[in-house]
Every structure is written in C-alpha cells, then in structure tokens.
C-alpha positions, 0 to 999 in steps of 0.5 A: 283429197280433203283440205285442212286450214291450219293456223299457228301463233307464235309469241317467243320472238327469240324462239321463232327466230332461232328456228325459222329456217329450219321451219322454212325448210320444212315448208319447202319439202311440205310444198314439194310433197304436195301436202302443203297447198299454200302458206304464209304469215298473217299480216296487220296482226303485229299491232292487235296485241300489246305482246310480240305476236306472229300468226300463220295460215297453212293449207294443206291436203290430207287424207284425213285430220289423223294424217294431217296431224302426223305431217304437221307434227314435223314441223321444227316449230311444233317440235320446238315448242314454238307453236303456243296456239294451233287450230286445225279446220276441214276445209271444202274449197268450192270456189277458186283456185283450189275448186278442182280439189273440192268435193264438187270438183268437176262441177261447172259454176252454173251448175253449182250456183243452181245447186247452192240456189235450191239449198238456200230455198 
C-alpha cells in the first residue's frame, strides 16, 4: 500500500493545547487501525522562527491521496483549524523499517542495489 508523509505546522499555542488531547486520541486510533505508521513532532524548529510554531511529521499508509485525505480530515486539529500549513507527499520507503511495505517489497538488498546501480549508469 502506498505511503504518504504529511507535515503539519501549528501557530496557535492556545488552540494547539486546547485540542491536543483529542488529537492524541485520534493518533492512537489511527495507529490501531493501521492507517498511521509513524508520527511525532519535529525537534529544533522552535528557535527557527520568531513566532510560536510547532511542526509534526506523520507517515500514513493509504490506497491513494483521496483515501489519505479522508482520514487526515478527521484529525481534530484539522477540524478545529489548528493546522496552518500542511504538506502531503507520496513516499516509497524502499530502504529501512518500512521496506517490506514499499513498491520493491520482496526484493533482496543486493538485487535492489544492482537495479539502482543500473539506473545510475
């Protein structure tokens, strides 16, 4: 199943705090359902801006972007207008812990590296 990396930017500290518990419950539900594969705040971003800002990265498995957005739209942070910026990027995790969920699942590392070397030639 395709993976998507979603980023959130929050700029309202009061709203962020007010809806945090509902958002965390939603995250747990998404993990339990299998939609959300990984999530967490980014770190070190607090000092990059003069204004209050929090960012997060979420990795979802979804059939397509439409299905992903149907899930993401149920996040209380989105429903309550607490995500000021959001990006969605389709991602193919060929290497690492999600490799068996990639488009190249079942391909051995040596075979995959040979294929990539051929592409580079």
